[in-house]
N, C-alpha and C positions, 0 to 999 in steps of 0.2 A: 206562290200565292202568299199574300200577307194580309194580316188583320191589323186595322189601325183605328184608334179612337183619339180624336184631337180635342183638346180643350186648353184653357188658359193655364199656364204654369202657376202653381200656388205654393206659397211658403207659409209664413205666419198668418196669412189672410185666408187660409183654407176654410171652406164654407162650414163653419160650425163645429168641425171635428177637432178635438184637442190633438195637438201634435205630440209625437214621441219625445222630441226634444226641440228646443228653440233653434238649433242649428240645422234641423232636417229641412230639406227642400223637396216638396212633393209636386207631382205633375200628373195630369191625365193625358198628356201628349205621348201616347204609347203605341208602338208598332211591333208586331211579332211576326217573324218569318217561319217558314216551314223548316222542319228538321233536315239537315244536310249531312253529308258524309265528308270526313276529312281523313288525312293520312295519319292515323294513329292506331297502334295495336291495342292499347289499353282502353281508349275512349274514342272510337271512330265516329260517333254520332254527336253532332253539334247543334245546339239551339241558339239562335241569335234574336235579340229584340232590342228596341231602341226606346229610351225614355228622354224626352225633351232634347232630341238630337244626339244623345250619347249612347253609343252601341254597347250592349252587354252580351256576353257569351257564356255558355255552360256546356261542358262535354260529358257524355255518358257512355257506358260500356255497351248498352243495348238500345235498340230503337224504341223498345217499349218504355224504358225509363225516360228517354228523351221526349216521346209523345205525351207521357203522363205529365211531365213538367210543363210542356207547352199548353196542355189542357188547363193546368192550374193557373197559369198566367192569363189565359184567355177567359176563364171564369171570373177572375178578379177584375178584368177589364169590363166584362158584362155587368158586374155588380156596381160599376162606376167608381171603383177604388182608384185612388191616386197611387202613383208609384214614387219611390224615393229616387231622386235623380242620381245620387251618389252610388247607392248599392244596386239599384235596379229592382229592388224588392217591392211587392205590393204593400200597401200600408198595413194590412192585417198581419202579414208575415213580419213586418218590421216591429209591430207592437208585440207580437208573440216572442220574438227574439229578445226584445228589451225586457219583457216580463220574466223570461227565463234567466236573463242575465242578472236582474234585480231580485230574483226569488230568494227568500230568506233561506240560508243554508241550515241544515238540520242534522248535525253530526250525532252519532250514537253516544251514549254515556261513556263507553270505552274510549272512543276517539277524543271526545271533549275533555275527559279527565286527564289524558296524556298531554293534550295541547295546553290545558290550563296549568298543569304542574310545570311544564317546560317554560311557560311565560313567567312563573313566579320563582323559579329555582335560583337564579343568580342573586336576587336581592333578599331572599328569605333566610333566616337562621335555620340551623339544622333542626332544632326543636319545632320550629314553625313548619318546616317541610314535613316532618313526621306527623304533626297534627293535621295538616291539610290532607295528607295521604290517608290518614285514618278516617277523616270526614268523607272523602270521595269513596273509599272502600265501603264504608257503612251505608252510604246512599246507594251504592251499586247493588246491594241486596234487594232494594225495592225497584231498581231500574233494569230488571232482566225479565225476559219472558218466562212464563211457567212451563215446566216440562218434566216428564218422568225421569229423564236422565240428567237433570240439573245437578251440579256439584253441591256438596254440603255448604251451608253458609260460611263456615270457617274457611273452607277452601276458596270461596269467592273472595273473602276479605284478604286472605294472604296473597292470592293471585293479583288482585287489584293494587295492593300496596307495593308489590314487586313491579308491576307493569308501568306505574306512573313515574318511576324514577327515570329521568331522561337518558342516562347512560345505558339503560336496559332496552331502549327502543329498537336497537339494531341487534339485540342478542336473543337467542332462543331461551325460553323460560326453563327453570329447573325441571327435572323430570317429574317431580311430584306435583307441579303446577301446570303442566302442559294442557291437560284436559280442561281445567278450569279457565285458563287463558283463552283457549279456543272457544269455549262456550261463551265467555264474555264478549269476545270479538264478534261473534255471529249472532248472539241472542240479546245483546244489550238494547234497551229501548232507545228511541231517538230522544233528543232533548225536548222536542215538542210535546212529549208525553207529560211534561210537567205543567202543561196547560189544563190537564184533566184533574179535577179536584180529588178523585180517588187515588191517583198516583201520588199527589202531594201528601195525602193522608198516610199513605204507605211509607213515604220518605220520613214524615214526622214520627211515625212509630219506630222506624229503625234508628233515628237519632235519639229517641227517648228511652229505648230499651236495649238490654244486652242480648246476646245470642240465646241465653237460657230464658228469655222473656221476662226477666226481672227488671225493675226500673233501673236505669243508669244513674249514677251519681249526678248531682246538680252541676258540678264543675265539668264532668264529662259531656253532659248534654250541651252546656253552653259552648264548650270548645268545638264540638262537632257542628253545632248550628252556626257558629261563627265562621268556620271553614267553608261550610256549604253556602253561606250567605255571600262571602267574598267570591266564590265561584260563580254564583248567579249574577253578581255585579259584572263580572268579566263577560258572561254570556250576553248580557244586555249591551255592553260596550261593543261587542263583536257583531251584534245584530242577530244573534241566535234566538233571543227571546225579547218580547216587548216589555214585560214587567217581571218583577221578582215574585216567584210563587210563594215566598215566605211571608209576604206582606199580609198582615191581618191574621196570621196563623200563630196560635199560642199553644204552649205545652199544657196538656191536661195533667191534673194531679198537683202534688206539692211543688213549690217553686223556690224553696229556701234550702236547697241541698248543700249550699256552700257555707251555711252558718256553722260556726265551730261548736261542737258538742262539748259542754262543760265536763263530761265524763272522761275526756282524754287528758285533762289538765292534772298536773302533779303539784303537790304542796312543797314547800322548801325542804322538808325532811326527805320526802320521797325523791326529789330531784337529786339531793346530795347522795342518797343511797344508790341511786341508779348510776351515777358517775363512779362511785366507789366499786360497784359491781363490774362496770366496764373494765376497770383496771385489772380485774382478776381473770378476764377471758383470755384463753390461750396459754401456752406453755411459758415458762419463765424465760426461755431463750428467745422465743419468737416475739414476745411482747405484743401480740396481735391486738389486744384490747387496750393495754396501757398507753400505746402510742396514739389512741383515739380519744382519750379522756378529754383533752382540751378541745378536740373537734366537736364533741357533743356539748361541751360547756359553752362554746361560741353560740350555739343555738339556744341554750337555756338562759344565758345571761346577756346576750346581745341581739337576740331575735334574728340571727342570720339564717338565710336559706342554706340548705346543704351545698348547693352548687356554688354559693358565695364563699362558704368556708373552704371548699376544695380549691378555689382560686386565690385564697388569701396568701399574700407574700409578706416576708419579713419587713420590707421597706414600707409596707402599708400600716405597720403597727407602731404606735407610740406607747411604750411600756415603761413608765417611770418606776423608780424604786418604791415609791409610796404614792398612795392616792389613786385617783381615777386615771385611766388611759384613754386612748382613742384608736379606733380602727377605721381607716379611710378605705372604703370598699370601692374597687374600680373594675373588677373582673369577675366573671362567673365561668364555671366549667360544667355546663349541663351535659348529662349523658343522653346521646341521641342514637347511637349506632353508626357503624362505619358507612352504611349506604347513604346516610343523610348528610354527612359532613363533607366539606370540600377537601379536607386533609386526608380522609380515609381512616381517621382515628375514631374511637368510640366517643370521645369527649369533644365537644365543640368549645371554642374559645370566643366568648362574647362579652359585651359590656353588661352593665346592670339591667335588670328586667325593667321594661317600660321607661327607660331613660335614654337620653342621647348617647351615641357611641362612646364619647370621651367623658361623660359625666361621672362624678364620684358621689359617695354618700358617707360623710363622717358619722361614726357611731360612738358615743362615749361608752366606756365599759367600766364596770365596778372593779375595785381592788382585787377581789377574789379571782376574777378572770385574768387580770393583769398578771397575778402571781402564777396562775396555771400556764399561761402562754410563755412566760419567761422560763419556767421549769421545763416545758416541752422543748423549747429551742435549745436549752442547755443540754438536754439529754439526747435529743434526736437530730439536732441541727435542721437544715432545710434541704429541699431538693435542689438540683442543679440550677433551676431557674428561679430559686428563691422562695418557692412555695413552702408553707409550714407543714402541710399534711400531704404525705405521699404514701404509696403502697410500700410493701417491704422491699421491692426492687427499685424504688426511687421514682416510679412512674406516677401517673395521675391516679388518685384514689377513686376506685370504682364504687358504684352504688351497692353492688352485691357484697363488697368487703365490709363496709360499715353496717349494712343491714344485718349480716350474719352475726356480727359482734353484738349488735343491739338485741337480737332475738335470744342470744345466749345470756345476756346480762339481766334481762327482765326477770326470769325465774329466780335468779339469785337475790334480786333486790326487793321483789314484791312478795307479799304473803300469798299462799296458794289460791285463795279465793279471788285474787286480783290478777293472776297471771293470764287467765282467759278473758279478762275484761277489756274494755276500750282504753283503760288507763295507760297513757304513754305507749300506745300500740305501735306508733311509728316514731322515728326520730324527729320528724317534722312537728310532732306534738309538743316538743320542747320549745319550738319557736312560738307556738300558740300560747304556751304557758307564760313565756316572757312577755309577750304583748299584753296578755291579761293582767299580769302583775303590774306593768306600767300603768295601765288604765285604772286598776284598783288603788294604785298609789296616788292617784289624782293628777298624773301627768296629762296636760291638755291633749286632746285627740289629734290636733294638727302636729304636735311634736312627736307623738307616738307614731303617726303615719310617716313623718320624715325619717325617723330612726329605722323604722321597719321597711321602708321602701314601698309603701302603699299609699293610696289616696285616703283622705279622711272619710270619704263615702264608703270605701271598702271596710275600713276599720269599724265604722258604725254598724254596717250591715252584718259583718261576719262575727263580731264579738258582742252583739247586743245582749246575748243571754249569759255572758261570762262575768259581767261587772257586778260585784257584790259588796255589800257593806257600806254603801254610800247613802242609803235612804235617810238615816237619821241625820247625817251631816247635811244633806241637802235640805231637809226639813228645817234645821236650825238656820241655814242661810235664808230661807224664805221668811222665817219668823223675824229675823233681824231686819230684812229689807222692808217688812211690813210694819215694824215698830211694835211687834207683839211681845 
């Protein structure tokens, strides 16, 4: 016995119903036969039906399954549904399949973070990789289910930072991170949770505050938010989200965390005394501090970043016998950690910050720094690759090495009441001092920005509270222009 319903074959002219695709051909000329048996051990029950003269078959393991499928087709015929000539499926099933195929994927934060880092890894610098991992790990604190057995926040951050490294995808996590990784893998919220304003507020809090619930530094917040923002752009590009959840979301509280605090700046006498104190750090034989005097001087007199000084080579230096010299900066050696670099070394080898890969930056240096660099080269020579500053074994100078020397030098150079102050607390504060000195000397902001490797906007914003002593000079310029 067969059931048959005949009508005109329809395609793009189907009566008022939108088609699944322009290529689909639908027809109500459908005929369904009774279930029959065939010679098959796995699927001995066969259902046959015909759509616009084209026969379709489906085999089943039991007669119940076969009859159930036959009933579904028969009900679709009774509702007047058209069938797809190519697949033999009723229009409703065709649409359901298309909807499922086009359904927006919704990976968990764990899976998305690993996917996103894998997509960025090849083209990102080691320091950028580390920053992105920190952003993803910070957001992970807000993108997990609550539970009594949840790992500690620090464990979650460490586990996420380990898990997003592409080479770790096929490895078992370290013993101390196994529980946290398993928790994240099974309890991470889906990416769609970011459509909930409450979840976005939780993410914003994690970006803005440290684990001890104190506000994060302005630069830390901006770096984390920047990493999260690029991840959201990738999510939109992949179709995971329709819009960026960060749009319209602003950080509450102070927003000028990256402005240089004038209290960190040293005057000329303090700067000279600090460099002298550096020379006394360490034993006479090891010269631990003496070999770093010119290293710190490059920051105090040329506004170089520590990573730029680490990468400085002798061929980049023009050091005349008298007068000003020039350092042509081309390379930086930022510390990122072995897991983030392609070489497996702690230091990455990169071009200048925010510059094209082969760009350079000539920086004029005063005679005092020329003399110090010439003396350094005469006493210590250079590393095998021509770098001026190396560790005691000739390798790349590490952050911890010069940081320890600086911490030992400060108590020798500063009075007791200044040792625990912000004054020159970090070696980087010497760079801030140099830039401030240039500005106070009246060097145009654009030239200061060029020498320091920043934009004029950054110089204006970060050093607005450090420029001093120009008020009377500016007043006289105004008087002269007005003819007073």
